[in-house]
N, C-alpha and C positions, 0 to 999 in steps of 0.2 A: 504494500500500500504506500501511496505517496500523497502528501497534502497538496492541494491545489484545486484547479477547476473553477467553475463559476458559482458553486454553491457551498454547502456546509459539509463538514466531515471529511473522511478519507476518500481518495480517488484511486481506484485500481490502476496499475501500470498499463493494462491493456484496454482501458476504458475509451469510449468515443470522445471526440472533442466536445467541449462545453458540458462535461459530466457534472451533474449537480452535487455529486458526493453521495457516498453510501448511507450517510445518516440524515440526508435531506428527506423531507416529506415527499419530494418529487422523485426520489430515487426509483428507477425502473419504470417511471410513468411519464417523464418528460419527453418532448420530441427528440431531444438529443440522445435518448436511451435506445431508440429504435435500432435494432440490429446488433446491439452491444452483447457480447458473450455473457455479460454479468446481469443482463436485464431481469431475468426471472428471479435470480437470487436476491437482487437489490429490492425488487418489488415486494418480496415476501418476508425478508428478514426484519425482525423488530427494530424499531428506531429508538434512539435515545440511550441513556445509560442503562446498563444491565442491572436489574434490581437485585440479582443474586450476588453481585460483587460486594455489597455491604455485609451480607451474611458470611461470605468467605473471609473478609477482613476480620470480622468479629471472631470467627472460629480460629483463624490463624494467629490471632493476637496471643494465644496461650502457647504458641510454639516459638522457642527462642531462635533456633537455627533450622533453615530449610535447605536441603542439599539434593540436587538432581544427580542421578548416575546415568550417564549416556554412553552410547557406543555408536560408531559409524556403521557397523555391520553386525549381524547376528553371529552367535557362536564363539564370541571372544571371552565369555565368562562374566558378563556384566551382572547378571542376576546372582551368581555365586558370590561375586564381590560385594554386591548390595547386602546380601544376607549376612556375610561374615563381618562386614563393616558394622551392621546393626548389632550383631552378637558382641563385637568388641566394645562398642560404645556402652552397651548395657552392662557388660562385665566391669566397666570402669565406673559403675554406679550412676550413669546418666539415665534419665528417663527418655526412652526412645520409641519412635513410631516408624514403621516401615510401610510405605504405600506403594502398591504394585499397580501401575497404570498400563502395563502391557496387556491390553484388553484381549487380544487374540491368542496370546501365548503366556498365560499366567503361571509361572513356575515357582513363584515365591512360596505358596502354601506348602509344596513338597519340600523345598529347601529349608523350611523351618519346622518340619515335622507336624504340619497342621492340616494335612489332607483329611477331608470329611467333616471339617468344622463348619459351623453355620454362623451367620451374622445375627446378632440380637439387637433389637430396636427398643429404645426407651423414650421417655418424654423429652430427653435432651439430645436425641439423635441415635445414629448407629454406634454400637460399641465395637471397638477393634477386638480381634481374637488375640489372646495373650499367650505368649510363649513363657515368659516370666512376668512377674509383677511389674517390671519396668521395661518390658518390650512388647508392644502391641503391633498387630499386623492387619492390614486391610487389602483385599484383593477381590476381583471379580470371580476368582477361583472358588471363593466361598459361596457364590451365588448359583453355581452350575449344579443342576440336579445330578448330572453324570460328568465326572472329570474328563471323559472322552468326547463330550459335546463340543462341536466347533462353534465359535462365536463369529457369526457372519454379519457384521454390522457396518453400516456406512459411517463416514466421518461425523456427522451431526450427532448420531446416537452415542458414539464413543465419547465425544466431547461433553455430551450431557451427563454421562456417568462420571467422568473426571470432575466435572463441576460439583456433582452431588457428593462425591468422596470428600471434596475440599470443604463444602459448606455443611454437610450433615454428619460427618464422623466426629464423635466426641473423644478427642485424644486426651483431653485434660491438659494440665500444665506439664509440658514436656520440654526437654532440652534440644533434642534433634528429631527432625522428620526427614527420613531418607526416602527419596522418591525414585523407584526403579522404573525407568522409561523403556519403551520398545526401541529397537535399533533404528537408525536412520534419523531423518528430520521430517516426520510425518505430521498430520493434523494434531496428534496427541501432544507432540512437543510444543507446537505453537500455542495450544490451549493451556497446557500446564504453565508455560512461561508467562502468558498473559495474566492468568489468574494469580500466580504466586508473586509476580512483580508488584502488584498493588498491595501485597501483604508483606513484602520484603523478603527476597530470596538471597541467600548467601552466595550461591554460585553452583557450578557444575563440576563433577568429576567425570572424566572421559576414560573409558577402559578400552584397551587395544591389545593386539598381539604384536610380536616383532615383524610379522609379515608385511611386505610392501603393499599388498592388496588391502590389508587392513588399515595401514597408515594413510593411504590415499583417502579412504573414507573418513578417517579421523580428522584430517585437514578440513574436510567439508563440515564436520561437526564443530570444529573450532570456529570456522567462518560463520556458521549458523549462530553460535553463541555471541560472536562479536556483533552480528547484525541485529540481534534482538536484545543486545545490552545485558547479557548474562555473563558474569565473571567466571572465567575458567579457573577453578581452584587448583587444578592439576591433572596430569595424565598418569594413568597406571598402566604399566606394561605387564599384562597377564601372560601366563604360559611361557615365561621367559626361560626356556631351557627345562629339561626334565631333571628333577632331583628325586632320588629314591634310595632308601637304605639298602645296602648290599644284601642284608638278611631277608629283605622283602622281594628280592628279584627272583625270577625263574630262569633256569638255564636249559637250553636245548642242544642236542647234538645232531647236526645236519648229516645226512647221508644221501646216497642216490635214490633210496627208496622213500625218503621223507625225513621227518624229524622225530627224535625220541626225547622224552623228558629226562634231563640229567640233573635236575635241581637237587634232589636228595644227595646224590653222589658229590656234586660240586660243593654244597654247603658242609657236608661231612668232611670233605677234603680240606676246606678252609679252616674249619674248627680244629682239625688235627694239626695242620701245618702252619697256619697263620691266623689264629683266632682274633687278633687285634684288628684284622680287616673288617670284621663284622660290625664294628662301630662306625665305619665310614659311610658316607653318602655318595652315591655315584652321580655324576653330572654329564649330561649330553645335550647338544644343541638340536632342537627339533626343527626350528625355523632358521633361515639364513639371516644372521644378524650382522653381516659384514658391512652393511650400509649404516650402521649406527643405531638402528631401531628407533624406539619412541623417544629416547633421551636426546638423540641428535635432532629429531623432528621438533621437539619442544624448544631446543636452542634456536632453531631456524624460525619458528613461529612466535617466539617470545612468550611462551606459557610455561608455568612451573611443571617440573617432572617430580612426581611423588615417589616413584620407586618401581621395582620389579617384583613380581610374584611368580615363583617358579611353578611349572607344571608338576603337581604333587599328587600321586595316586591316592594318598591318604586324605587330601583335601577333597578330591572328587568323591571319595567314599563318604566323608562327612556330609557333603551336600546331598548325596543320594539318600542318606539316612536322616536328613533334616536336623542336624546337630551342629553345635559350634566346634570349630577346629581348635579352640583355645582351652577346652576343658580337660584335655589329657595331653600327653606328650607324643601322640602318634603323628601329628602333622609337624614333624620336626623341621621340615624344609620350608613350608609355606607360612606357618603361624608367626615366626619371628619377622618375616618380611611384611606380613599384613599389619602386625603391631607397629612396626616402624612407620608405615604409611599412615596409620591412624594418628599416631603422635604428631606427625608433620601436619596432618589435616587440622587437628585441634589447635595447634600453634597458629595456623593460617587464619 
């Protein structure tokens, strides 16, 4: 949208000459609107201030910090990061809310062990589903009769639910609201930014992998944030190499007829000949990082780099089981990296 034209309000970039503006009473009805690609939308969209914005402001006044978690493309571990970020903040005794606005792919309920839970409504609004007394969650996943149901919604209906989440969910007085957004820069992103900006948004964390194909899309996400005036709190490079305890690895012996499992033999041999090796963590590069990965991209684009999280099978298992990776010592590779990132974020 761009300001201008002969009338009131915003004027779309592809509007006809002498556009009266989308908020004008003549929008979609004036002579200059004939043939405009936006004519039908402008004629039917409500004019004037959105009456729900005041309700959103009032509800968000009880939330101290609002953080968006974004990604340029899917499959980079954004929801896993959102879930573990929320677990980490809650473990630090903050009051935390996690809002899942990935309408078509709500994975947060599973990643927090909340599958099958329902939303409860009271006279003060919708109540989040609680993992702990200081960690509440809201997602469309709680509203689906069957978790396998596909959500086939157009943009306006998605935006309507996002608005309802922001104005009707009773988070109470909380320190952090983490918003897990779908990948890309779709309608949902524009809506959540518009609604949260009026209530004060701290900024966005962008999750990527070291792959160039992912970093290309992250640059677009950074440009999106700049265009809509959302501060980039930092970029997280996820799946930054594979880290795995030697004792958790499987070994195979290749042959012309195929592979045979040699794990038991290999581990017994190591225990007998070099038991100290079992305390080591193996490291290998999964993606090509020769071009500098996310850290170099952050330097080039002028945004903070928060750190790297390795690909850790134990972290993947924690996400599958809906639990925190910080409650035991199993995620020895990923948990320290995530804690370091959270500490940087809090300082920011």
